N, C-alpha and C positions, 0 to 999 in steps of 0.2 A: 783886744780886738778893736779894729777901727770902726768909726761910725758907718763908713761905706759898707764894710763887711756885715755889720749888724743889720743895716737896711736890707741888704741882699738876702740874708737869712730870714729876716722878718717877712719880707714879701713872699719868698718861696714857702715859708711855713704857713702863711695865710692862705696860699693857693694849694697847699697840701702836696708839694712836689719835693720836699727835702728828703734826702736819703737818711737811713737810720743813724749814721754817724753824725751828720749835720744836725739832725733833730736832737740827739743827745747833747751835742755841743751847745745848742741854743737853750735847751731846757736847763742845763747847768748854769748858764749865764743868767737867765731870767730868774732863777731861784735865788741868786745872790745879789742881783742888781735891780732894784725897783724901777729905776729909770728905763733900763732896757726892757723890762716887762711891760711898762706903759707904752713904749715904742711898738712892741710886737702887738699889743692889744689894739693900738690905733690902726695898724695895718690890717689886722683881722676885721675890725669894724668897717674899714674902707672896702675890703674885699667883699664882705657880706652886703654892704650897701650897693655896690656895683652889681652883684648877683641879683639882688632883689629888684633893682631898677631895670635890669635887662631881661628879667623874666616876664613874659606876657601873662596878664591875668586871664585865666581860663575858667569859665563857669561850666559846670556840668549841665547837660540837657535836663529839662524838667523830668523826663522819664527816668534818667539815671539818678537824679537827686531823690525822686520818690522811692526808687528801689533801695537806695542806701539807707534812707530814713526808716523804711519799713523793716529792713534787716536789723537795724539798731534797736527798733522797738520790740522786735521778736526775740532778741537775745536776752536770756535771763541775766539779771544783774544781782550780784551778791553784795550785801552790805553787812559789815561786821555786826552792827547792832541788831540785825534781824535773825542771824544764825544762832540758834540756841540749842546747842548739843552739849551734853555733859562731857567734861574733860576726862579722858580715860585715865585710870590709875597709873601712876608712874610718869605722867606727862605734865609739863607745865609750859605755859605760854607767857611771853612778855611781848605785847603788841607794840608796834612802832608808835611812839608818842614823845612829846617834848619833856615828859616827866621823867625823873630819875637821874638827870644829868647833875653832876657835882663839879664844882670848881676845884682845881688842883692847888690853887695858890700861886700859879704862874699865869700871867695875863694871857687870855685867849686860849687856854688849854684846859679842857674838861674831859671827864670820863663818865661812863654809865655802866654800872655793874650789871651783867646779864646772868651770870651763874657763878657759883663758887663751890668748892669741895672737890674731892673728898677731904682734903686737908686745907689748912689755912693758906697755904701757898698756891693753891689751885684757883685760878680766876679766869673767867672769860668776860671781856668787857669791850665797849666801844671807846675809842679815844678820838677826840675832835680838836682840831686847831683852827683858829681863825686865820685869815690871810696875814702873813708876816709874823704870826705867833711863833714862839720858840719853846723847845723843851731843853732845859739845861743839861749839861753833861752829867752822866751818872754811871755808877757801876751796877752790874746785875747780880743780885743774890740768887736769882732763879733764872730759868730759861724763859726768854721772851720771844714770842712769835707774832709777827705783824703781817696782816693781809690787808692791802689797801683797797678800800671800797670806792672812794671818790677823792678827787683833788690830787695834789702832789706833796711829797715830803722829801726834803733834801736831808740826807742822812749818810754819814760816813763817806762823803765825797760823791755820792750818787743822787740822782733825782728819781724817785720811784713813784708810780702812779697806779691807777685802778688795775687790779689783777696781779700786781707785783707782790712778792712775798719776801720777808726777811726773818731769819731765825738768828737770835743772839744767845749764845750759851751762857750759862751761869759763870760768874767771875770775869766776864768780858766788860769792856768799858765802851760806853756810847759818848761820842763827842756831842756838842750842841746840835740839835736838829731843828729845822724850821720848815714852815709851809709857805710857799710863795703865793698860793691861791686859796688856801684853806683846804682842809682834808678831813676825812673820816676813815678810820681803820679799825679792823677787828684785832683785838689784842688778847693773846692767850698766854697766861703766866703759869708755869709749872715748876715744882721744886727740881733742883739739880739731881741727876742720877747719882747714886752712890758709886764711889770709885772702886 
């Protein structure tokens, strides 16, 4: 791809006018080319700065401001620390926190176990990669299902992002995967079905 073509795609991406095929082309490029990703980020920053500079600052009237603040004050606020109800039998909660993350031994790649069972090969976990972190190629001894929560993952020649899903059957092979911008995914592992 020429520099001129990259600039055209980057500008149109920053403005939100790329068609789906061009968006996929650009995402694939920035997933594998850090310099191209920086170029696109620079155009996005510039577009955001222009938008902010050209937007007039508008202040609400004193009456509107007072009504908004009154409505906020009247809205009940829930705080986890103050809600004390017993957990029903058969339920378990794991609240969002930085605790429980474990390093995998690969730089920038960590996991957090959410649930396991009924057998040792059943696991539900979160997987997180830092920007530019990699998951080495590997074979699957069990079925692996990935649901993307945030960021992007370049895997098997595609770039997948929030809301995308991948299922890899047992005995399949994953080539090296990487995240251009850092990502978090829900990972569900289950044993292979008997033949």
